[in-house]
Steps between C-alpha positions, in 0.01 A plus 500: 500500500749263332671426828170408668423237239828311539390302809179397324692381194740302722212330685334414168818336372534305827145367473557389141824327595331314785235369260756397240745329739299344784688400815495121553535371853766232537262300719262451205773363270658248740340160449483250787779244446396147406711183538689385192371164367737212553706402195357199319810303593759570770727341760541637851670408826285586800607522863203406719445583866206367698521590870875436492482177297717562194484352150630561152271447203630451149202628301437431130192669354385394152159641408500406126537134597260526796746397771675629811780331696616570857812312615504548877785451746471561874793648688763236587278223364629261237149407384385694193128531430372538144168681455387462138178680402299486177236731361237223507507521882722193555799532733769247592704527822789256506859421587760340277692323776476137610184567702305536171237716668225663298160658538260636242237771531217620278353851537244697304748755368837474330824692535518874557423705189760760392255776597399342831552830687254695284249687714729519803466792741792744476649586840778741399879485499739369764851363534498120485821293518695813410290587191249782456184305419140549403287285729158344440260282695248260351190356672678501838693199372834640379711815527722543192802732457650597163814703431399848378798532263496157331146373576650168614334326796704540818291349778157368587340380820192282543229554761655212695822702543701287257742732318674467163812704423593498131875434466528449122264567210587359156241601241461250215685214673342159432561165670549210260193283441650183650512664845122555500412129514377373837650162596302183436446431870287814520230295331516231770219558753711350781710818508208738549527550878877482547614845395214681671616358833844658450394828339145586611562873450567507125180351365267747329220513755464874426472432127136407546411813697305782334800730545746297298236399249450869431875549458533209262197599292623858434470583132 
């Protein structure tokens, strides 16, 4: 009789153990990755490629002071373009050479917020520029890749096909205040049309579209 009860006792212990220590599926504990917010201030060198047209952008992002600066240089071109953006929606596009070219623009939204990728659609992981990255897409406007290990941005591409490859990423770097002042001739209306004739592709036409407005208004 004692031997016949041993299997029943074993099954009873097994049932109790299963109630006490439930098995948790790994799929229920793995959260969908989300993009890291941008640092409040950083400096980055970007390598840009747009259908074979190459640029470097010296990017200074300064959210606490409501400003963003892109210093743009085309491949084998001595002319440097300065794209200075403020959180009140005002942007200045100018050169500092003897041509004294400048154009201003006013849009409804300011610079990108640190959390501008909130709400993006996660696409999974892939190798990008030699890094294992998490990849997201937002409003069919931008595809954004972030290094899995460090959560630093690696690459993004706009719906137009214009690509940015992040070459350096200095968190906390700040450009001195004197460099953020647009030249006086930017306030001369005679300069308004000059720079657009030379650089029609860099003006923020897309900044007024619903897609980018949604990006900029992320909170």
